[in-house]
C-alpha positions in Angstrom: 188.3 55.7 121.0 185.5 54.0 123.1 186.5 53.8 126.6 185.0 50.7 128.9 186.2 49.8 132.5 186.1 46.0 133.9 185.8 45.5 137.4 186.4 43.2 139.4 184.6 42.9 142.8 185.6 40.8 146.0 187.8 40.3 148.5 190.6 38.9 146.2 190.1 41.8 143.8 191.5 44.8 145.8 194.7 46.7 145.8 194.7 47.2 141.5 196.5 43.6 141.3 195.4 40.6 139.4 197.0 36.9 139.2 198.7 36.2 136.1 196.5 33.0 135.2 193.4 34.9 136.1 193.9 37.7 133.7 194.8 35.4 131.0 191.4 34.0 131.4 189.6 37.1 131.6 191.0 38.6 128.7 190.8 35.6 127.0 187.0 35.6 127.4 186.9 39.3 126.6 188.7 38.6 123.1 186.4 35.7 122.5 183.4 37.2 123.2 183.9 40.5 121.2 185.1 38.9 118.3 182.0 36.5 118.4 179.1 39.2 119.1 180.9 41.2 116.0 180.6 38.2 113.9 177.3 37.1 114.7 175.8 40.6 114.0 177.4 40.3 110.3 177.4 37.2 109.4 174.6 35.3 111.6 176.8 33.2 113.4 179.3 33.7 116.2 181.9 31.2 115.0 182.7 29.0 111.9 185.2 26.8 110.9 188.5 27.5 109.7 190.8 30.7 110.5 189.3 34.0 111.3 189.3 36.5 108.7 192.2 39.3 109.4 189.3 41.9 109.1 187.6 40.3 112.0 190.7 40.0 114.3 191.2 43.8 113.9 187.7 45.0 113.8 187.7 43.1 117.4 191.1 44.3 118.8 191.1 46.5 121.9 193.6 47.9 124.1 194.1 47.6 127.9 195.6 50.8 128.9 195.5 50.3 132.9 195.1 48.7 135.9 193.4 50.8 138.7 193.6 50.3 142.3 190.4 50.1 144.6 188.4 47.2 143.4 190.9 45.8 140.5 189.7 47.9 137.5 190.8 47.0 133.7 190.7 50.0 131.6 190.1 49.4 128.0 189.9 51.5 124.7 188.3 50.1 121.5 188.2 51.8 118.7 184.9 52.5 116.2 184.3 49.7 113.8 184.7 52.4 111.1 188.4 53.5 112.2 189.4 49.8 113.1 188.6 48.7 109.5 187.5 51.3 107.3 187.8 49.8 104.4 184.8 46.8 105.2 182.5 49.3 107.4 182.1 51.9 105.3 180.5 49.5 103.1 177.9 48.1 105.6 177.4 51.3 107.3 173.4 50.6 106.2 173.7 47.1 107.7 175.4 48.3 111.1 176.2 51.0 113.2 179.5 51.6 112.2 180.3 54.3 115.2 180.1 51.6 117.8 182.8 49.2 118.8 182.5 45.7 118.8 183.5 45.7 122.5 180.0 47.2 122.9 178.5 45.0 121.0 179.7 42.6 123.4 178.3 44.3 126.1 174.9 44.3 124.5 175.0 40.5 124.0 176.0 39.8 127.3 173.4 41.8 129.0 170.8 39.9 127.1 172.2 36.4 127.9 172.8 37.3 132.0 169.2 38.5 132.0 168.0 35.5 130.4 166.4 36.7 127.4 165.1 33.8 125.5 164.5 34.9 122.1 167.7 37.5 121.4 169.2 37.9 118.3 172.5 39.0 120.0 174.1 35.4 121.4 174.0 32.2 120.1 175.2 28.7 121.5 179.1 29.8 121.0 178.7 32.7 123.0 176.8 31.2 125.6 179.3 28.7 126.1 182.0 31.6 126.2 180.0 33.9 128.6 179.8 30.8 131.0 183.3 30.8 131.2 183.4 33.8 133.4 182.3 31.2 136.1 186.1 30.1 136.0 186.9 33.5 137.8 184.3 33.9 139.8 184.6 32.5 143.3 185.4 33.2 146.9 188.1 36.0 146.0 185.8 37.5 143.1 182.1 38.0 144.0 180.9 39.6 140.7 182.3 41.3 137.5 181.2 44.8 136.3 181.4 46.2 132.8 180.7 49.4 131.7 181.5 52.2 128.9 182.9 55.4 129.4 179.7 57.4 129.4 178.6 59.3 132.4 175.8 57.2 134.6 176.1 54.7 132.2 174.7 51.3 133.5 177.0 48.6 134.0 176.7 45.1 133.1 176.9 43.0 136.0 178.2 39.5 135.9 177.6 37.4 139.1 176.7 33.4 140.0 173.2 34.5 139.6 173.4 35.7 136.1 175.6 32.8 134.7 173.2 30.5 135.9 170.7 32.1 133.7 173.2 31.7 130.9 173.6 27.8 131.9 169.8 27.6 131.7 169.4 29.5 128.2 172.5 26.8 127.0 170.1 23.8 128.4 166.8 25.1 126.7 168.4 25.7 123.6 167.3 23.3 120.9 170.1 21.1 119.1 170.5 21.8 115.7 168.4 19.6 113.4 168.3 18.8 109.3 165.4 20.9 107.7 164.4 21.5 104.2 162.7 25.0 103.4 161.4 26.4 100.3 161.2 30.4 99.6 162.0 33.4 97.6 165.9 33.9 97.6 166.8 37.7 98.6 169.1 39.8 99.9 172.5 38.2 99.1 175.5 39.4 100.7 178.7 39.1 98.4 181.2 39.8 101.4 180.0 36.7 103.7 177.6 34.6 101.5 174.4 35.7 103.6 171.0 35.7 102.2 167.6 36.1 103.4 164.9 33.5 102.5 161.1 34.9 102.2 158.5 32.0 103.1 155.2 31.6 101.7 153.9 33.7 104.7 156.2 36.3 104.2 158.5 35.4 107.0 162.0 36.5 106.5 164.7 33.8 107.6 168.4 34.7 107.7 170.4 32.1 106.2 174.4 31.3 105.7 175.1 29.7 101.9 177.3 26.7 101.8 181.1 27.6 102.2 182.4 26.1 99.1 179.5 28.0 97.0 180.5 30.4 94.6 178.8 33.7 95.1 177.9 34.0 91.4 176.2 31.0 91.5 173.6 32.3 94.6 173.4 34.9 92.4 171.9 33.4 89.4 169.1 32.3 91.7 168.6 35.8 93.2 164.7 36.6 93.5 163.6 33.2 92.3 161.8 30.4 94.5 164.3 28.0 95.7 164.5 25.1 98.4 167.2 25.2 100.7 168.4 21.7 102.4 170.5 22.4 105.6 170.6 22.9 109.4 168.3 24.8 111.4 170.0 26.7 114.4 167.4 27.5 117.1 167.2 30.3 119.9 166.5 29.1 123.7 163.1 29.9 122.9 162.7 27.3 119.9 162.2 29.9 117.6 164.6 29.9 114.4 167.8 31.8 114.6 169.4 31.0 111.2 169.6 28.3 108.3 173.2 26.9 107.5 172.4 25.7 103.9 174.2 22.5 102.4 172.2 22.9 99.1 170.0 25.7 97.7 168.4 24.8 94.2 165.2 25.8 91.9 162.2 24.9 93.4 159.5 23.3 92.5 155.6 23.9 92.9 155.6 20.9 94.9 158.3 21.8 96.9 156.6 25.2 97.6 153.2 23.3 99.1 155.2 20.8 101.1 158.2 23.0 102.6 156.9 25.9 103.2 156.5 26.1 107.0 159.0 27.8 108.8 160.9 24.9 111.2 160.5 24.3 114.6 162.4 22.1 117.1 161.1 18.3 116.7 162.3 17.4 120.1 162.5 19.3 123.6 166.0 19.6 124.3 166.3 17.1 127.5 169.3 15.6 126.8 171.6 18.6 128.0 169.4 18.4 131.6 170.0 14.4 131.7 173.7 14.8 131.1 175.2 14.6 134.6 179.2 14.4 134.8 180.3 11.0 136.3 182.7 10.9 139.5 184.4 7.7 140.9 181.6 7.0 142.9 178.7 8.3 140.4 177.1 6.5 137.2 178.5 3.8 135.9 181.3 3.7 138.3 178.8 3.5 141.3 177.7 0.0 139.8 181.1 -1.3 138.7 182.1 -4.3 140.6 178.6 -4.7 142.4 177.2 -7.6 140.2 177.5 -10.9 142.8 178.8 -13.0 139.5 177.6 -16.2 141.2 174.1 -16.1 139.2 174.0 -18.8 136.1 173.3 -17.7 133.0 169.7 -19.8 133.2 169.1 -17.9 136.4 169.8 -14.2 134.9 167.4 -15.0 132.0 164.9 -16.2 134.3 165.1 -13.1 136.4 165.1 -10.8 132.9 161.8 -12.8 132.5 160.2 -11.8 135.3 161.0 -8.1 135.2 
């Protein structure tokens, strides 16, 4: 087992006790973050429609072994991947360090998120939303959260309001997904999760996810050939491509390779999230509602609009 410690710092986190509702939220974030971080490493995406596979639940699970005094500390034991689901991760030993735990992958992902790494491969929008939920725990009673593994002199991951502002900024700057078409050579098909690699004309290697309804044997028939992928581009906060989510994969024509060979970039800067502000009783449309005098005739309104 790999040991980890989750410490809550602040006046409300003393004496080895914690609110039941606070503990519930904390554990839910840890569970969702651990599962998402592992899935991102394997599938190229941290969440997917439908129920999670059983192996993912087993590999992401961990044991809460104690609640210590001082600053409230949860002690956690997490099994290495090779021990948690040996039949799965012994086959993937060349792709993933199966001696580590999913909880450790969550820590690594969280470090890059709270430090504002725009070009990271270790998180996507779902994980950023999950990490920002730590703000539900931080407040006047809990000032910060520290997560560290059991190694001596290990550097902790520190979750503070400052770090969560960076997480929020990453979400704000992440471009929205957009429809794309891209041609290249299909390589590295994984039967276990329908992942593939597309090599562009310029030699760039892009990670993709095949359509859920596709038969893997159908994808295998296209292996090593030139194909055109229609689907959705998912971007990093930096604007670089994180992955392709394919809706169709078809043999490419020569004209396709000429037209659809460039790696997609965001068409628009993501400004909508910056402009999106929640409305209260006295803000937004509610501030204007009922303020129109209502005494002007239609002709007067029309003339005013023409003047404007």
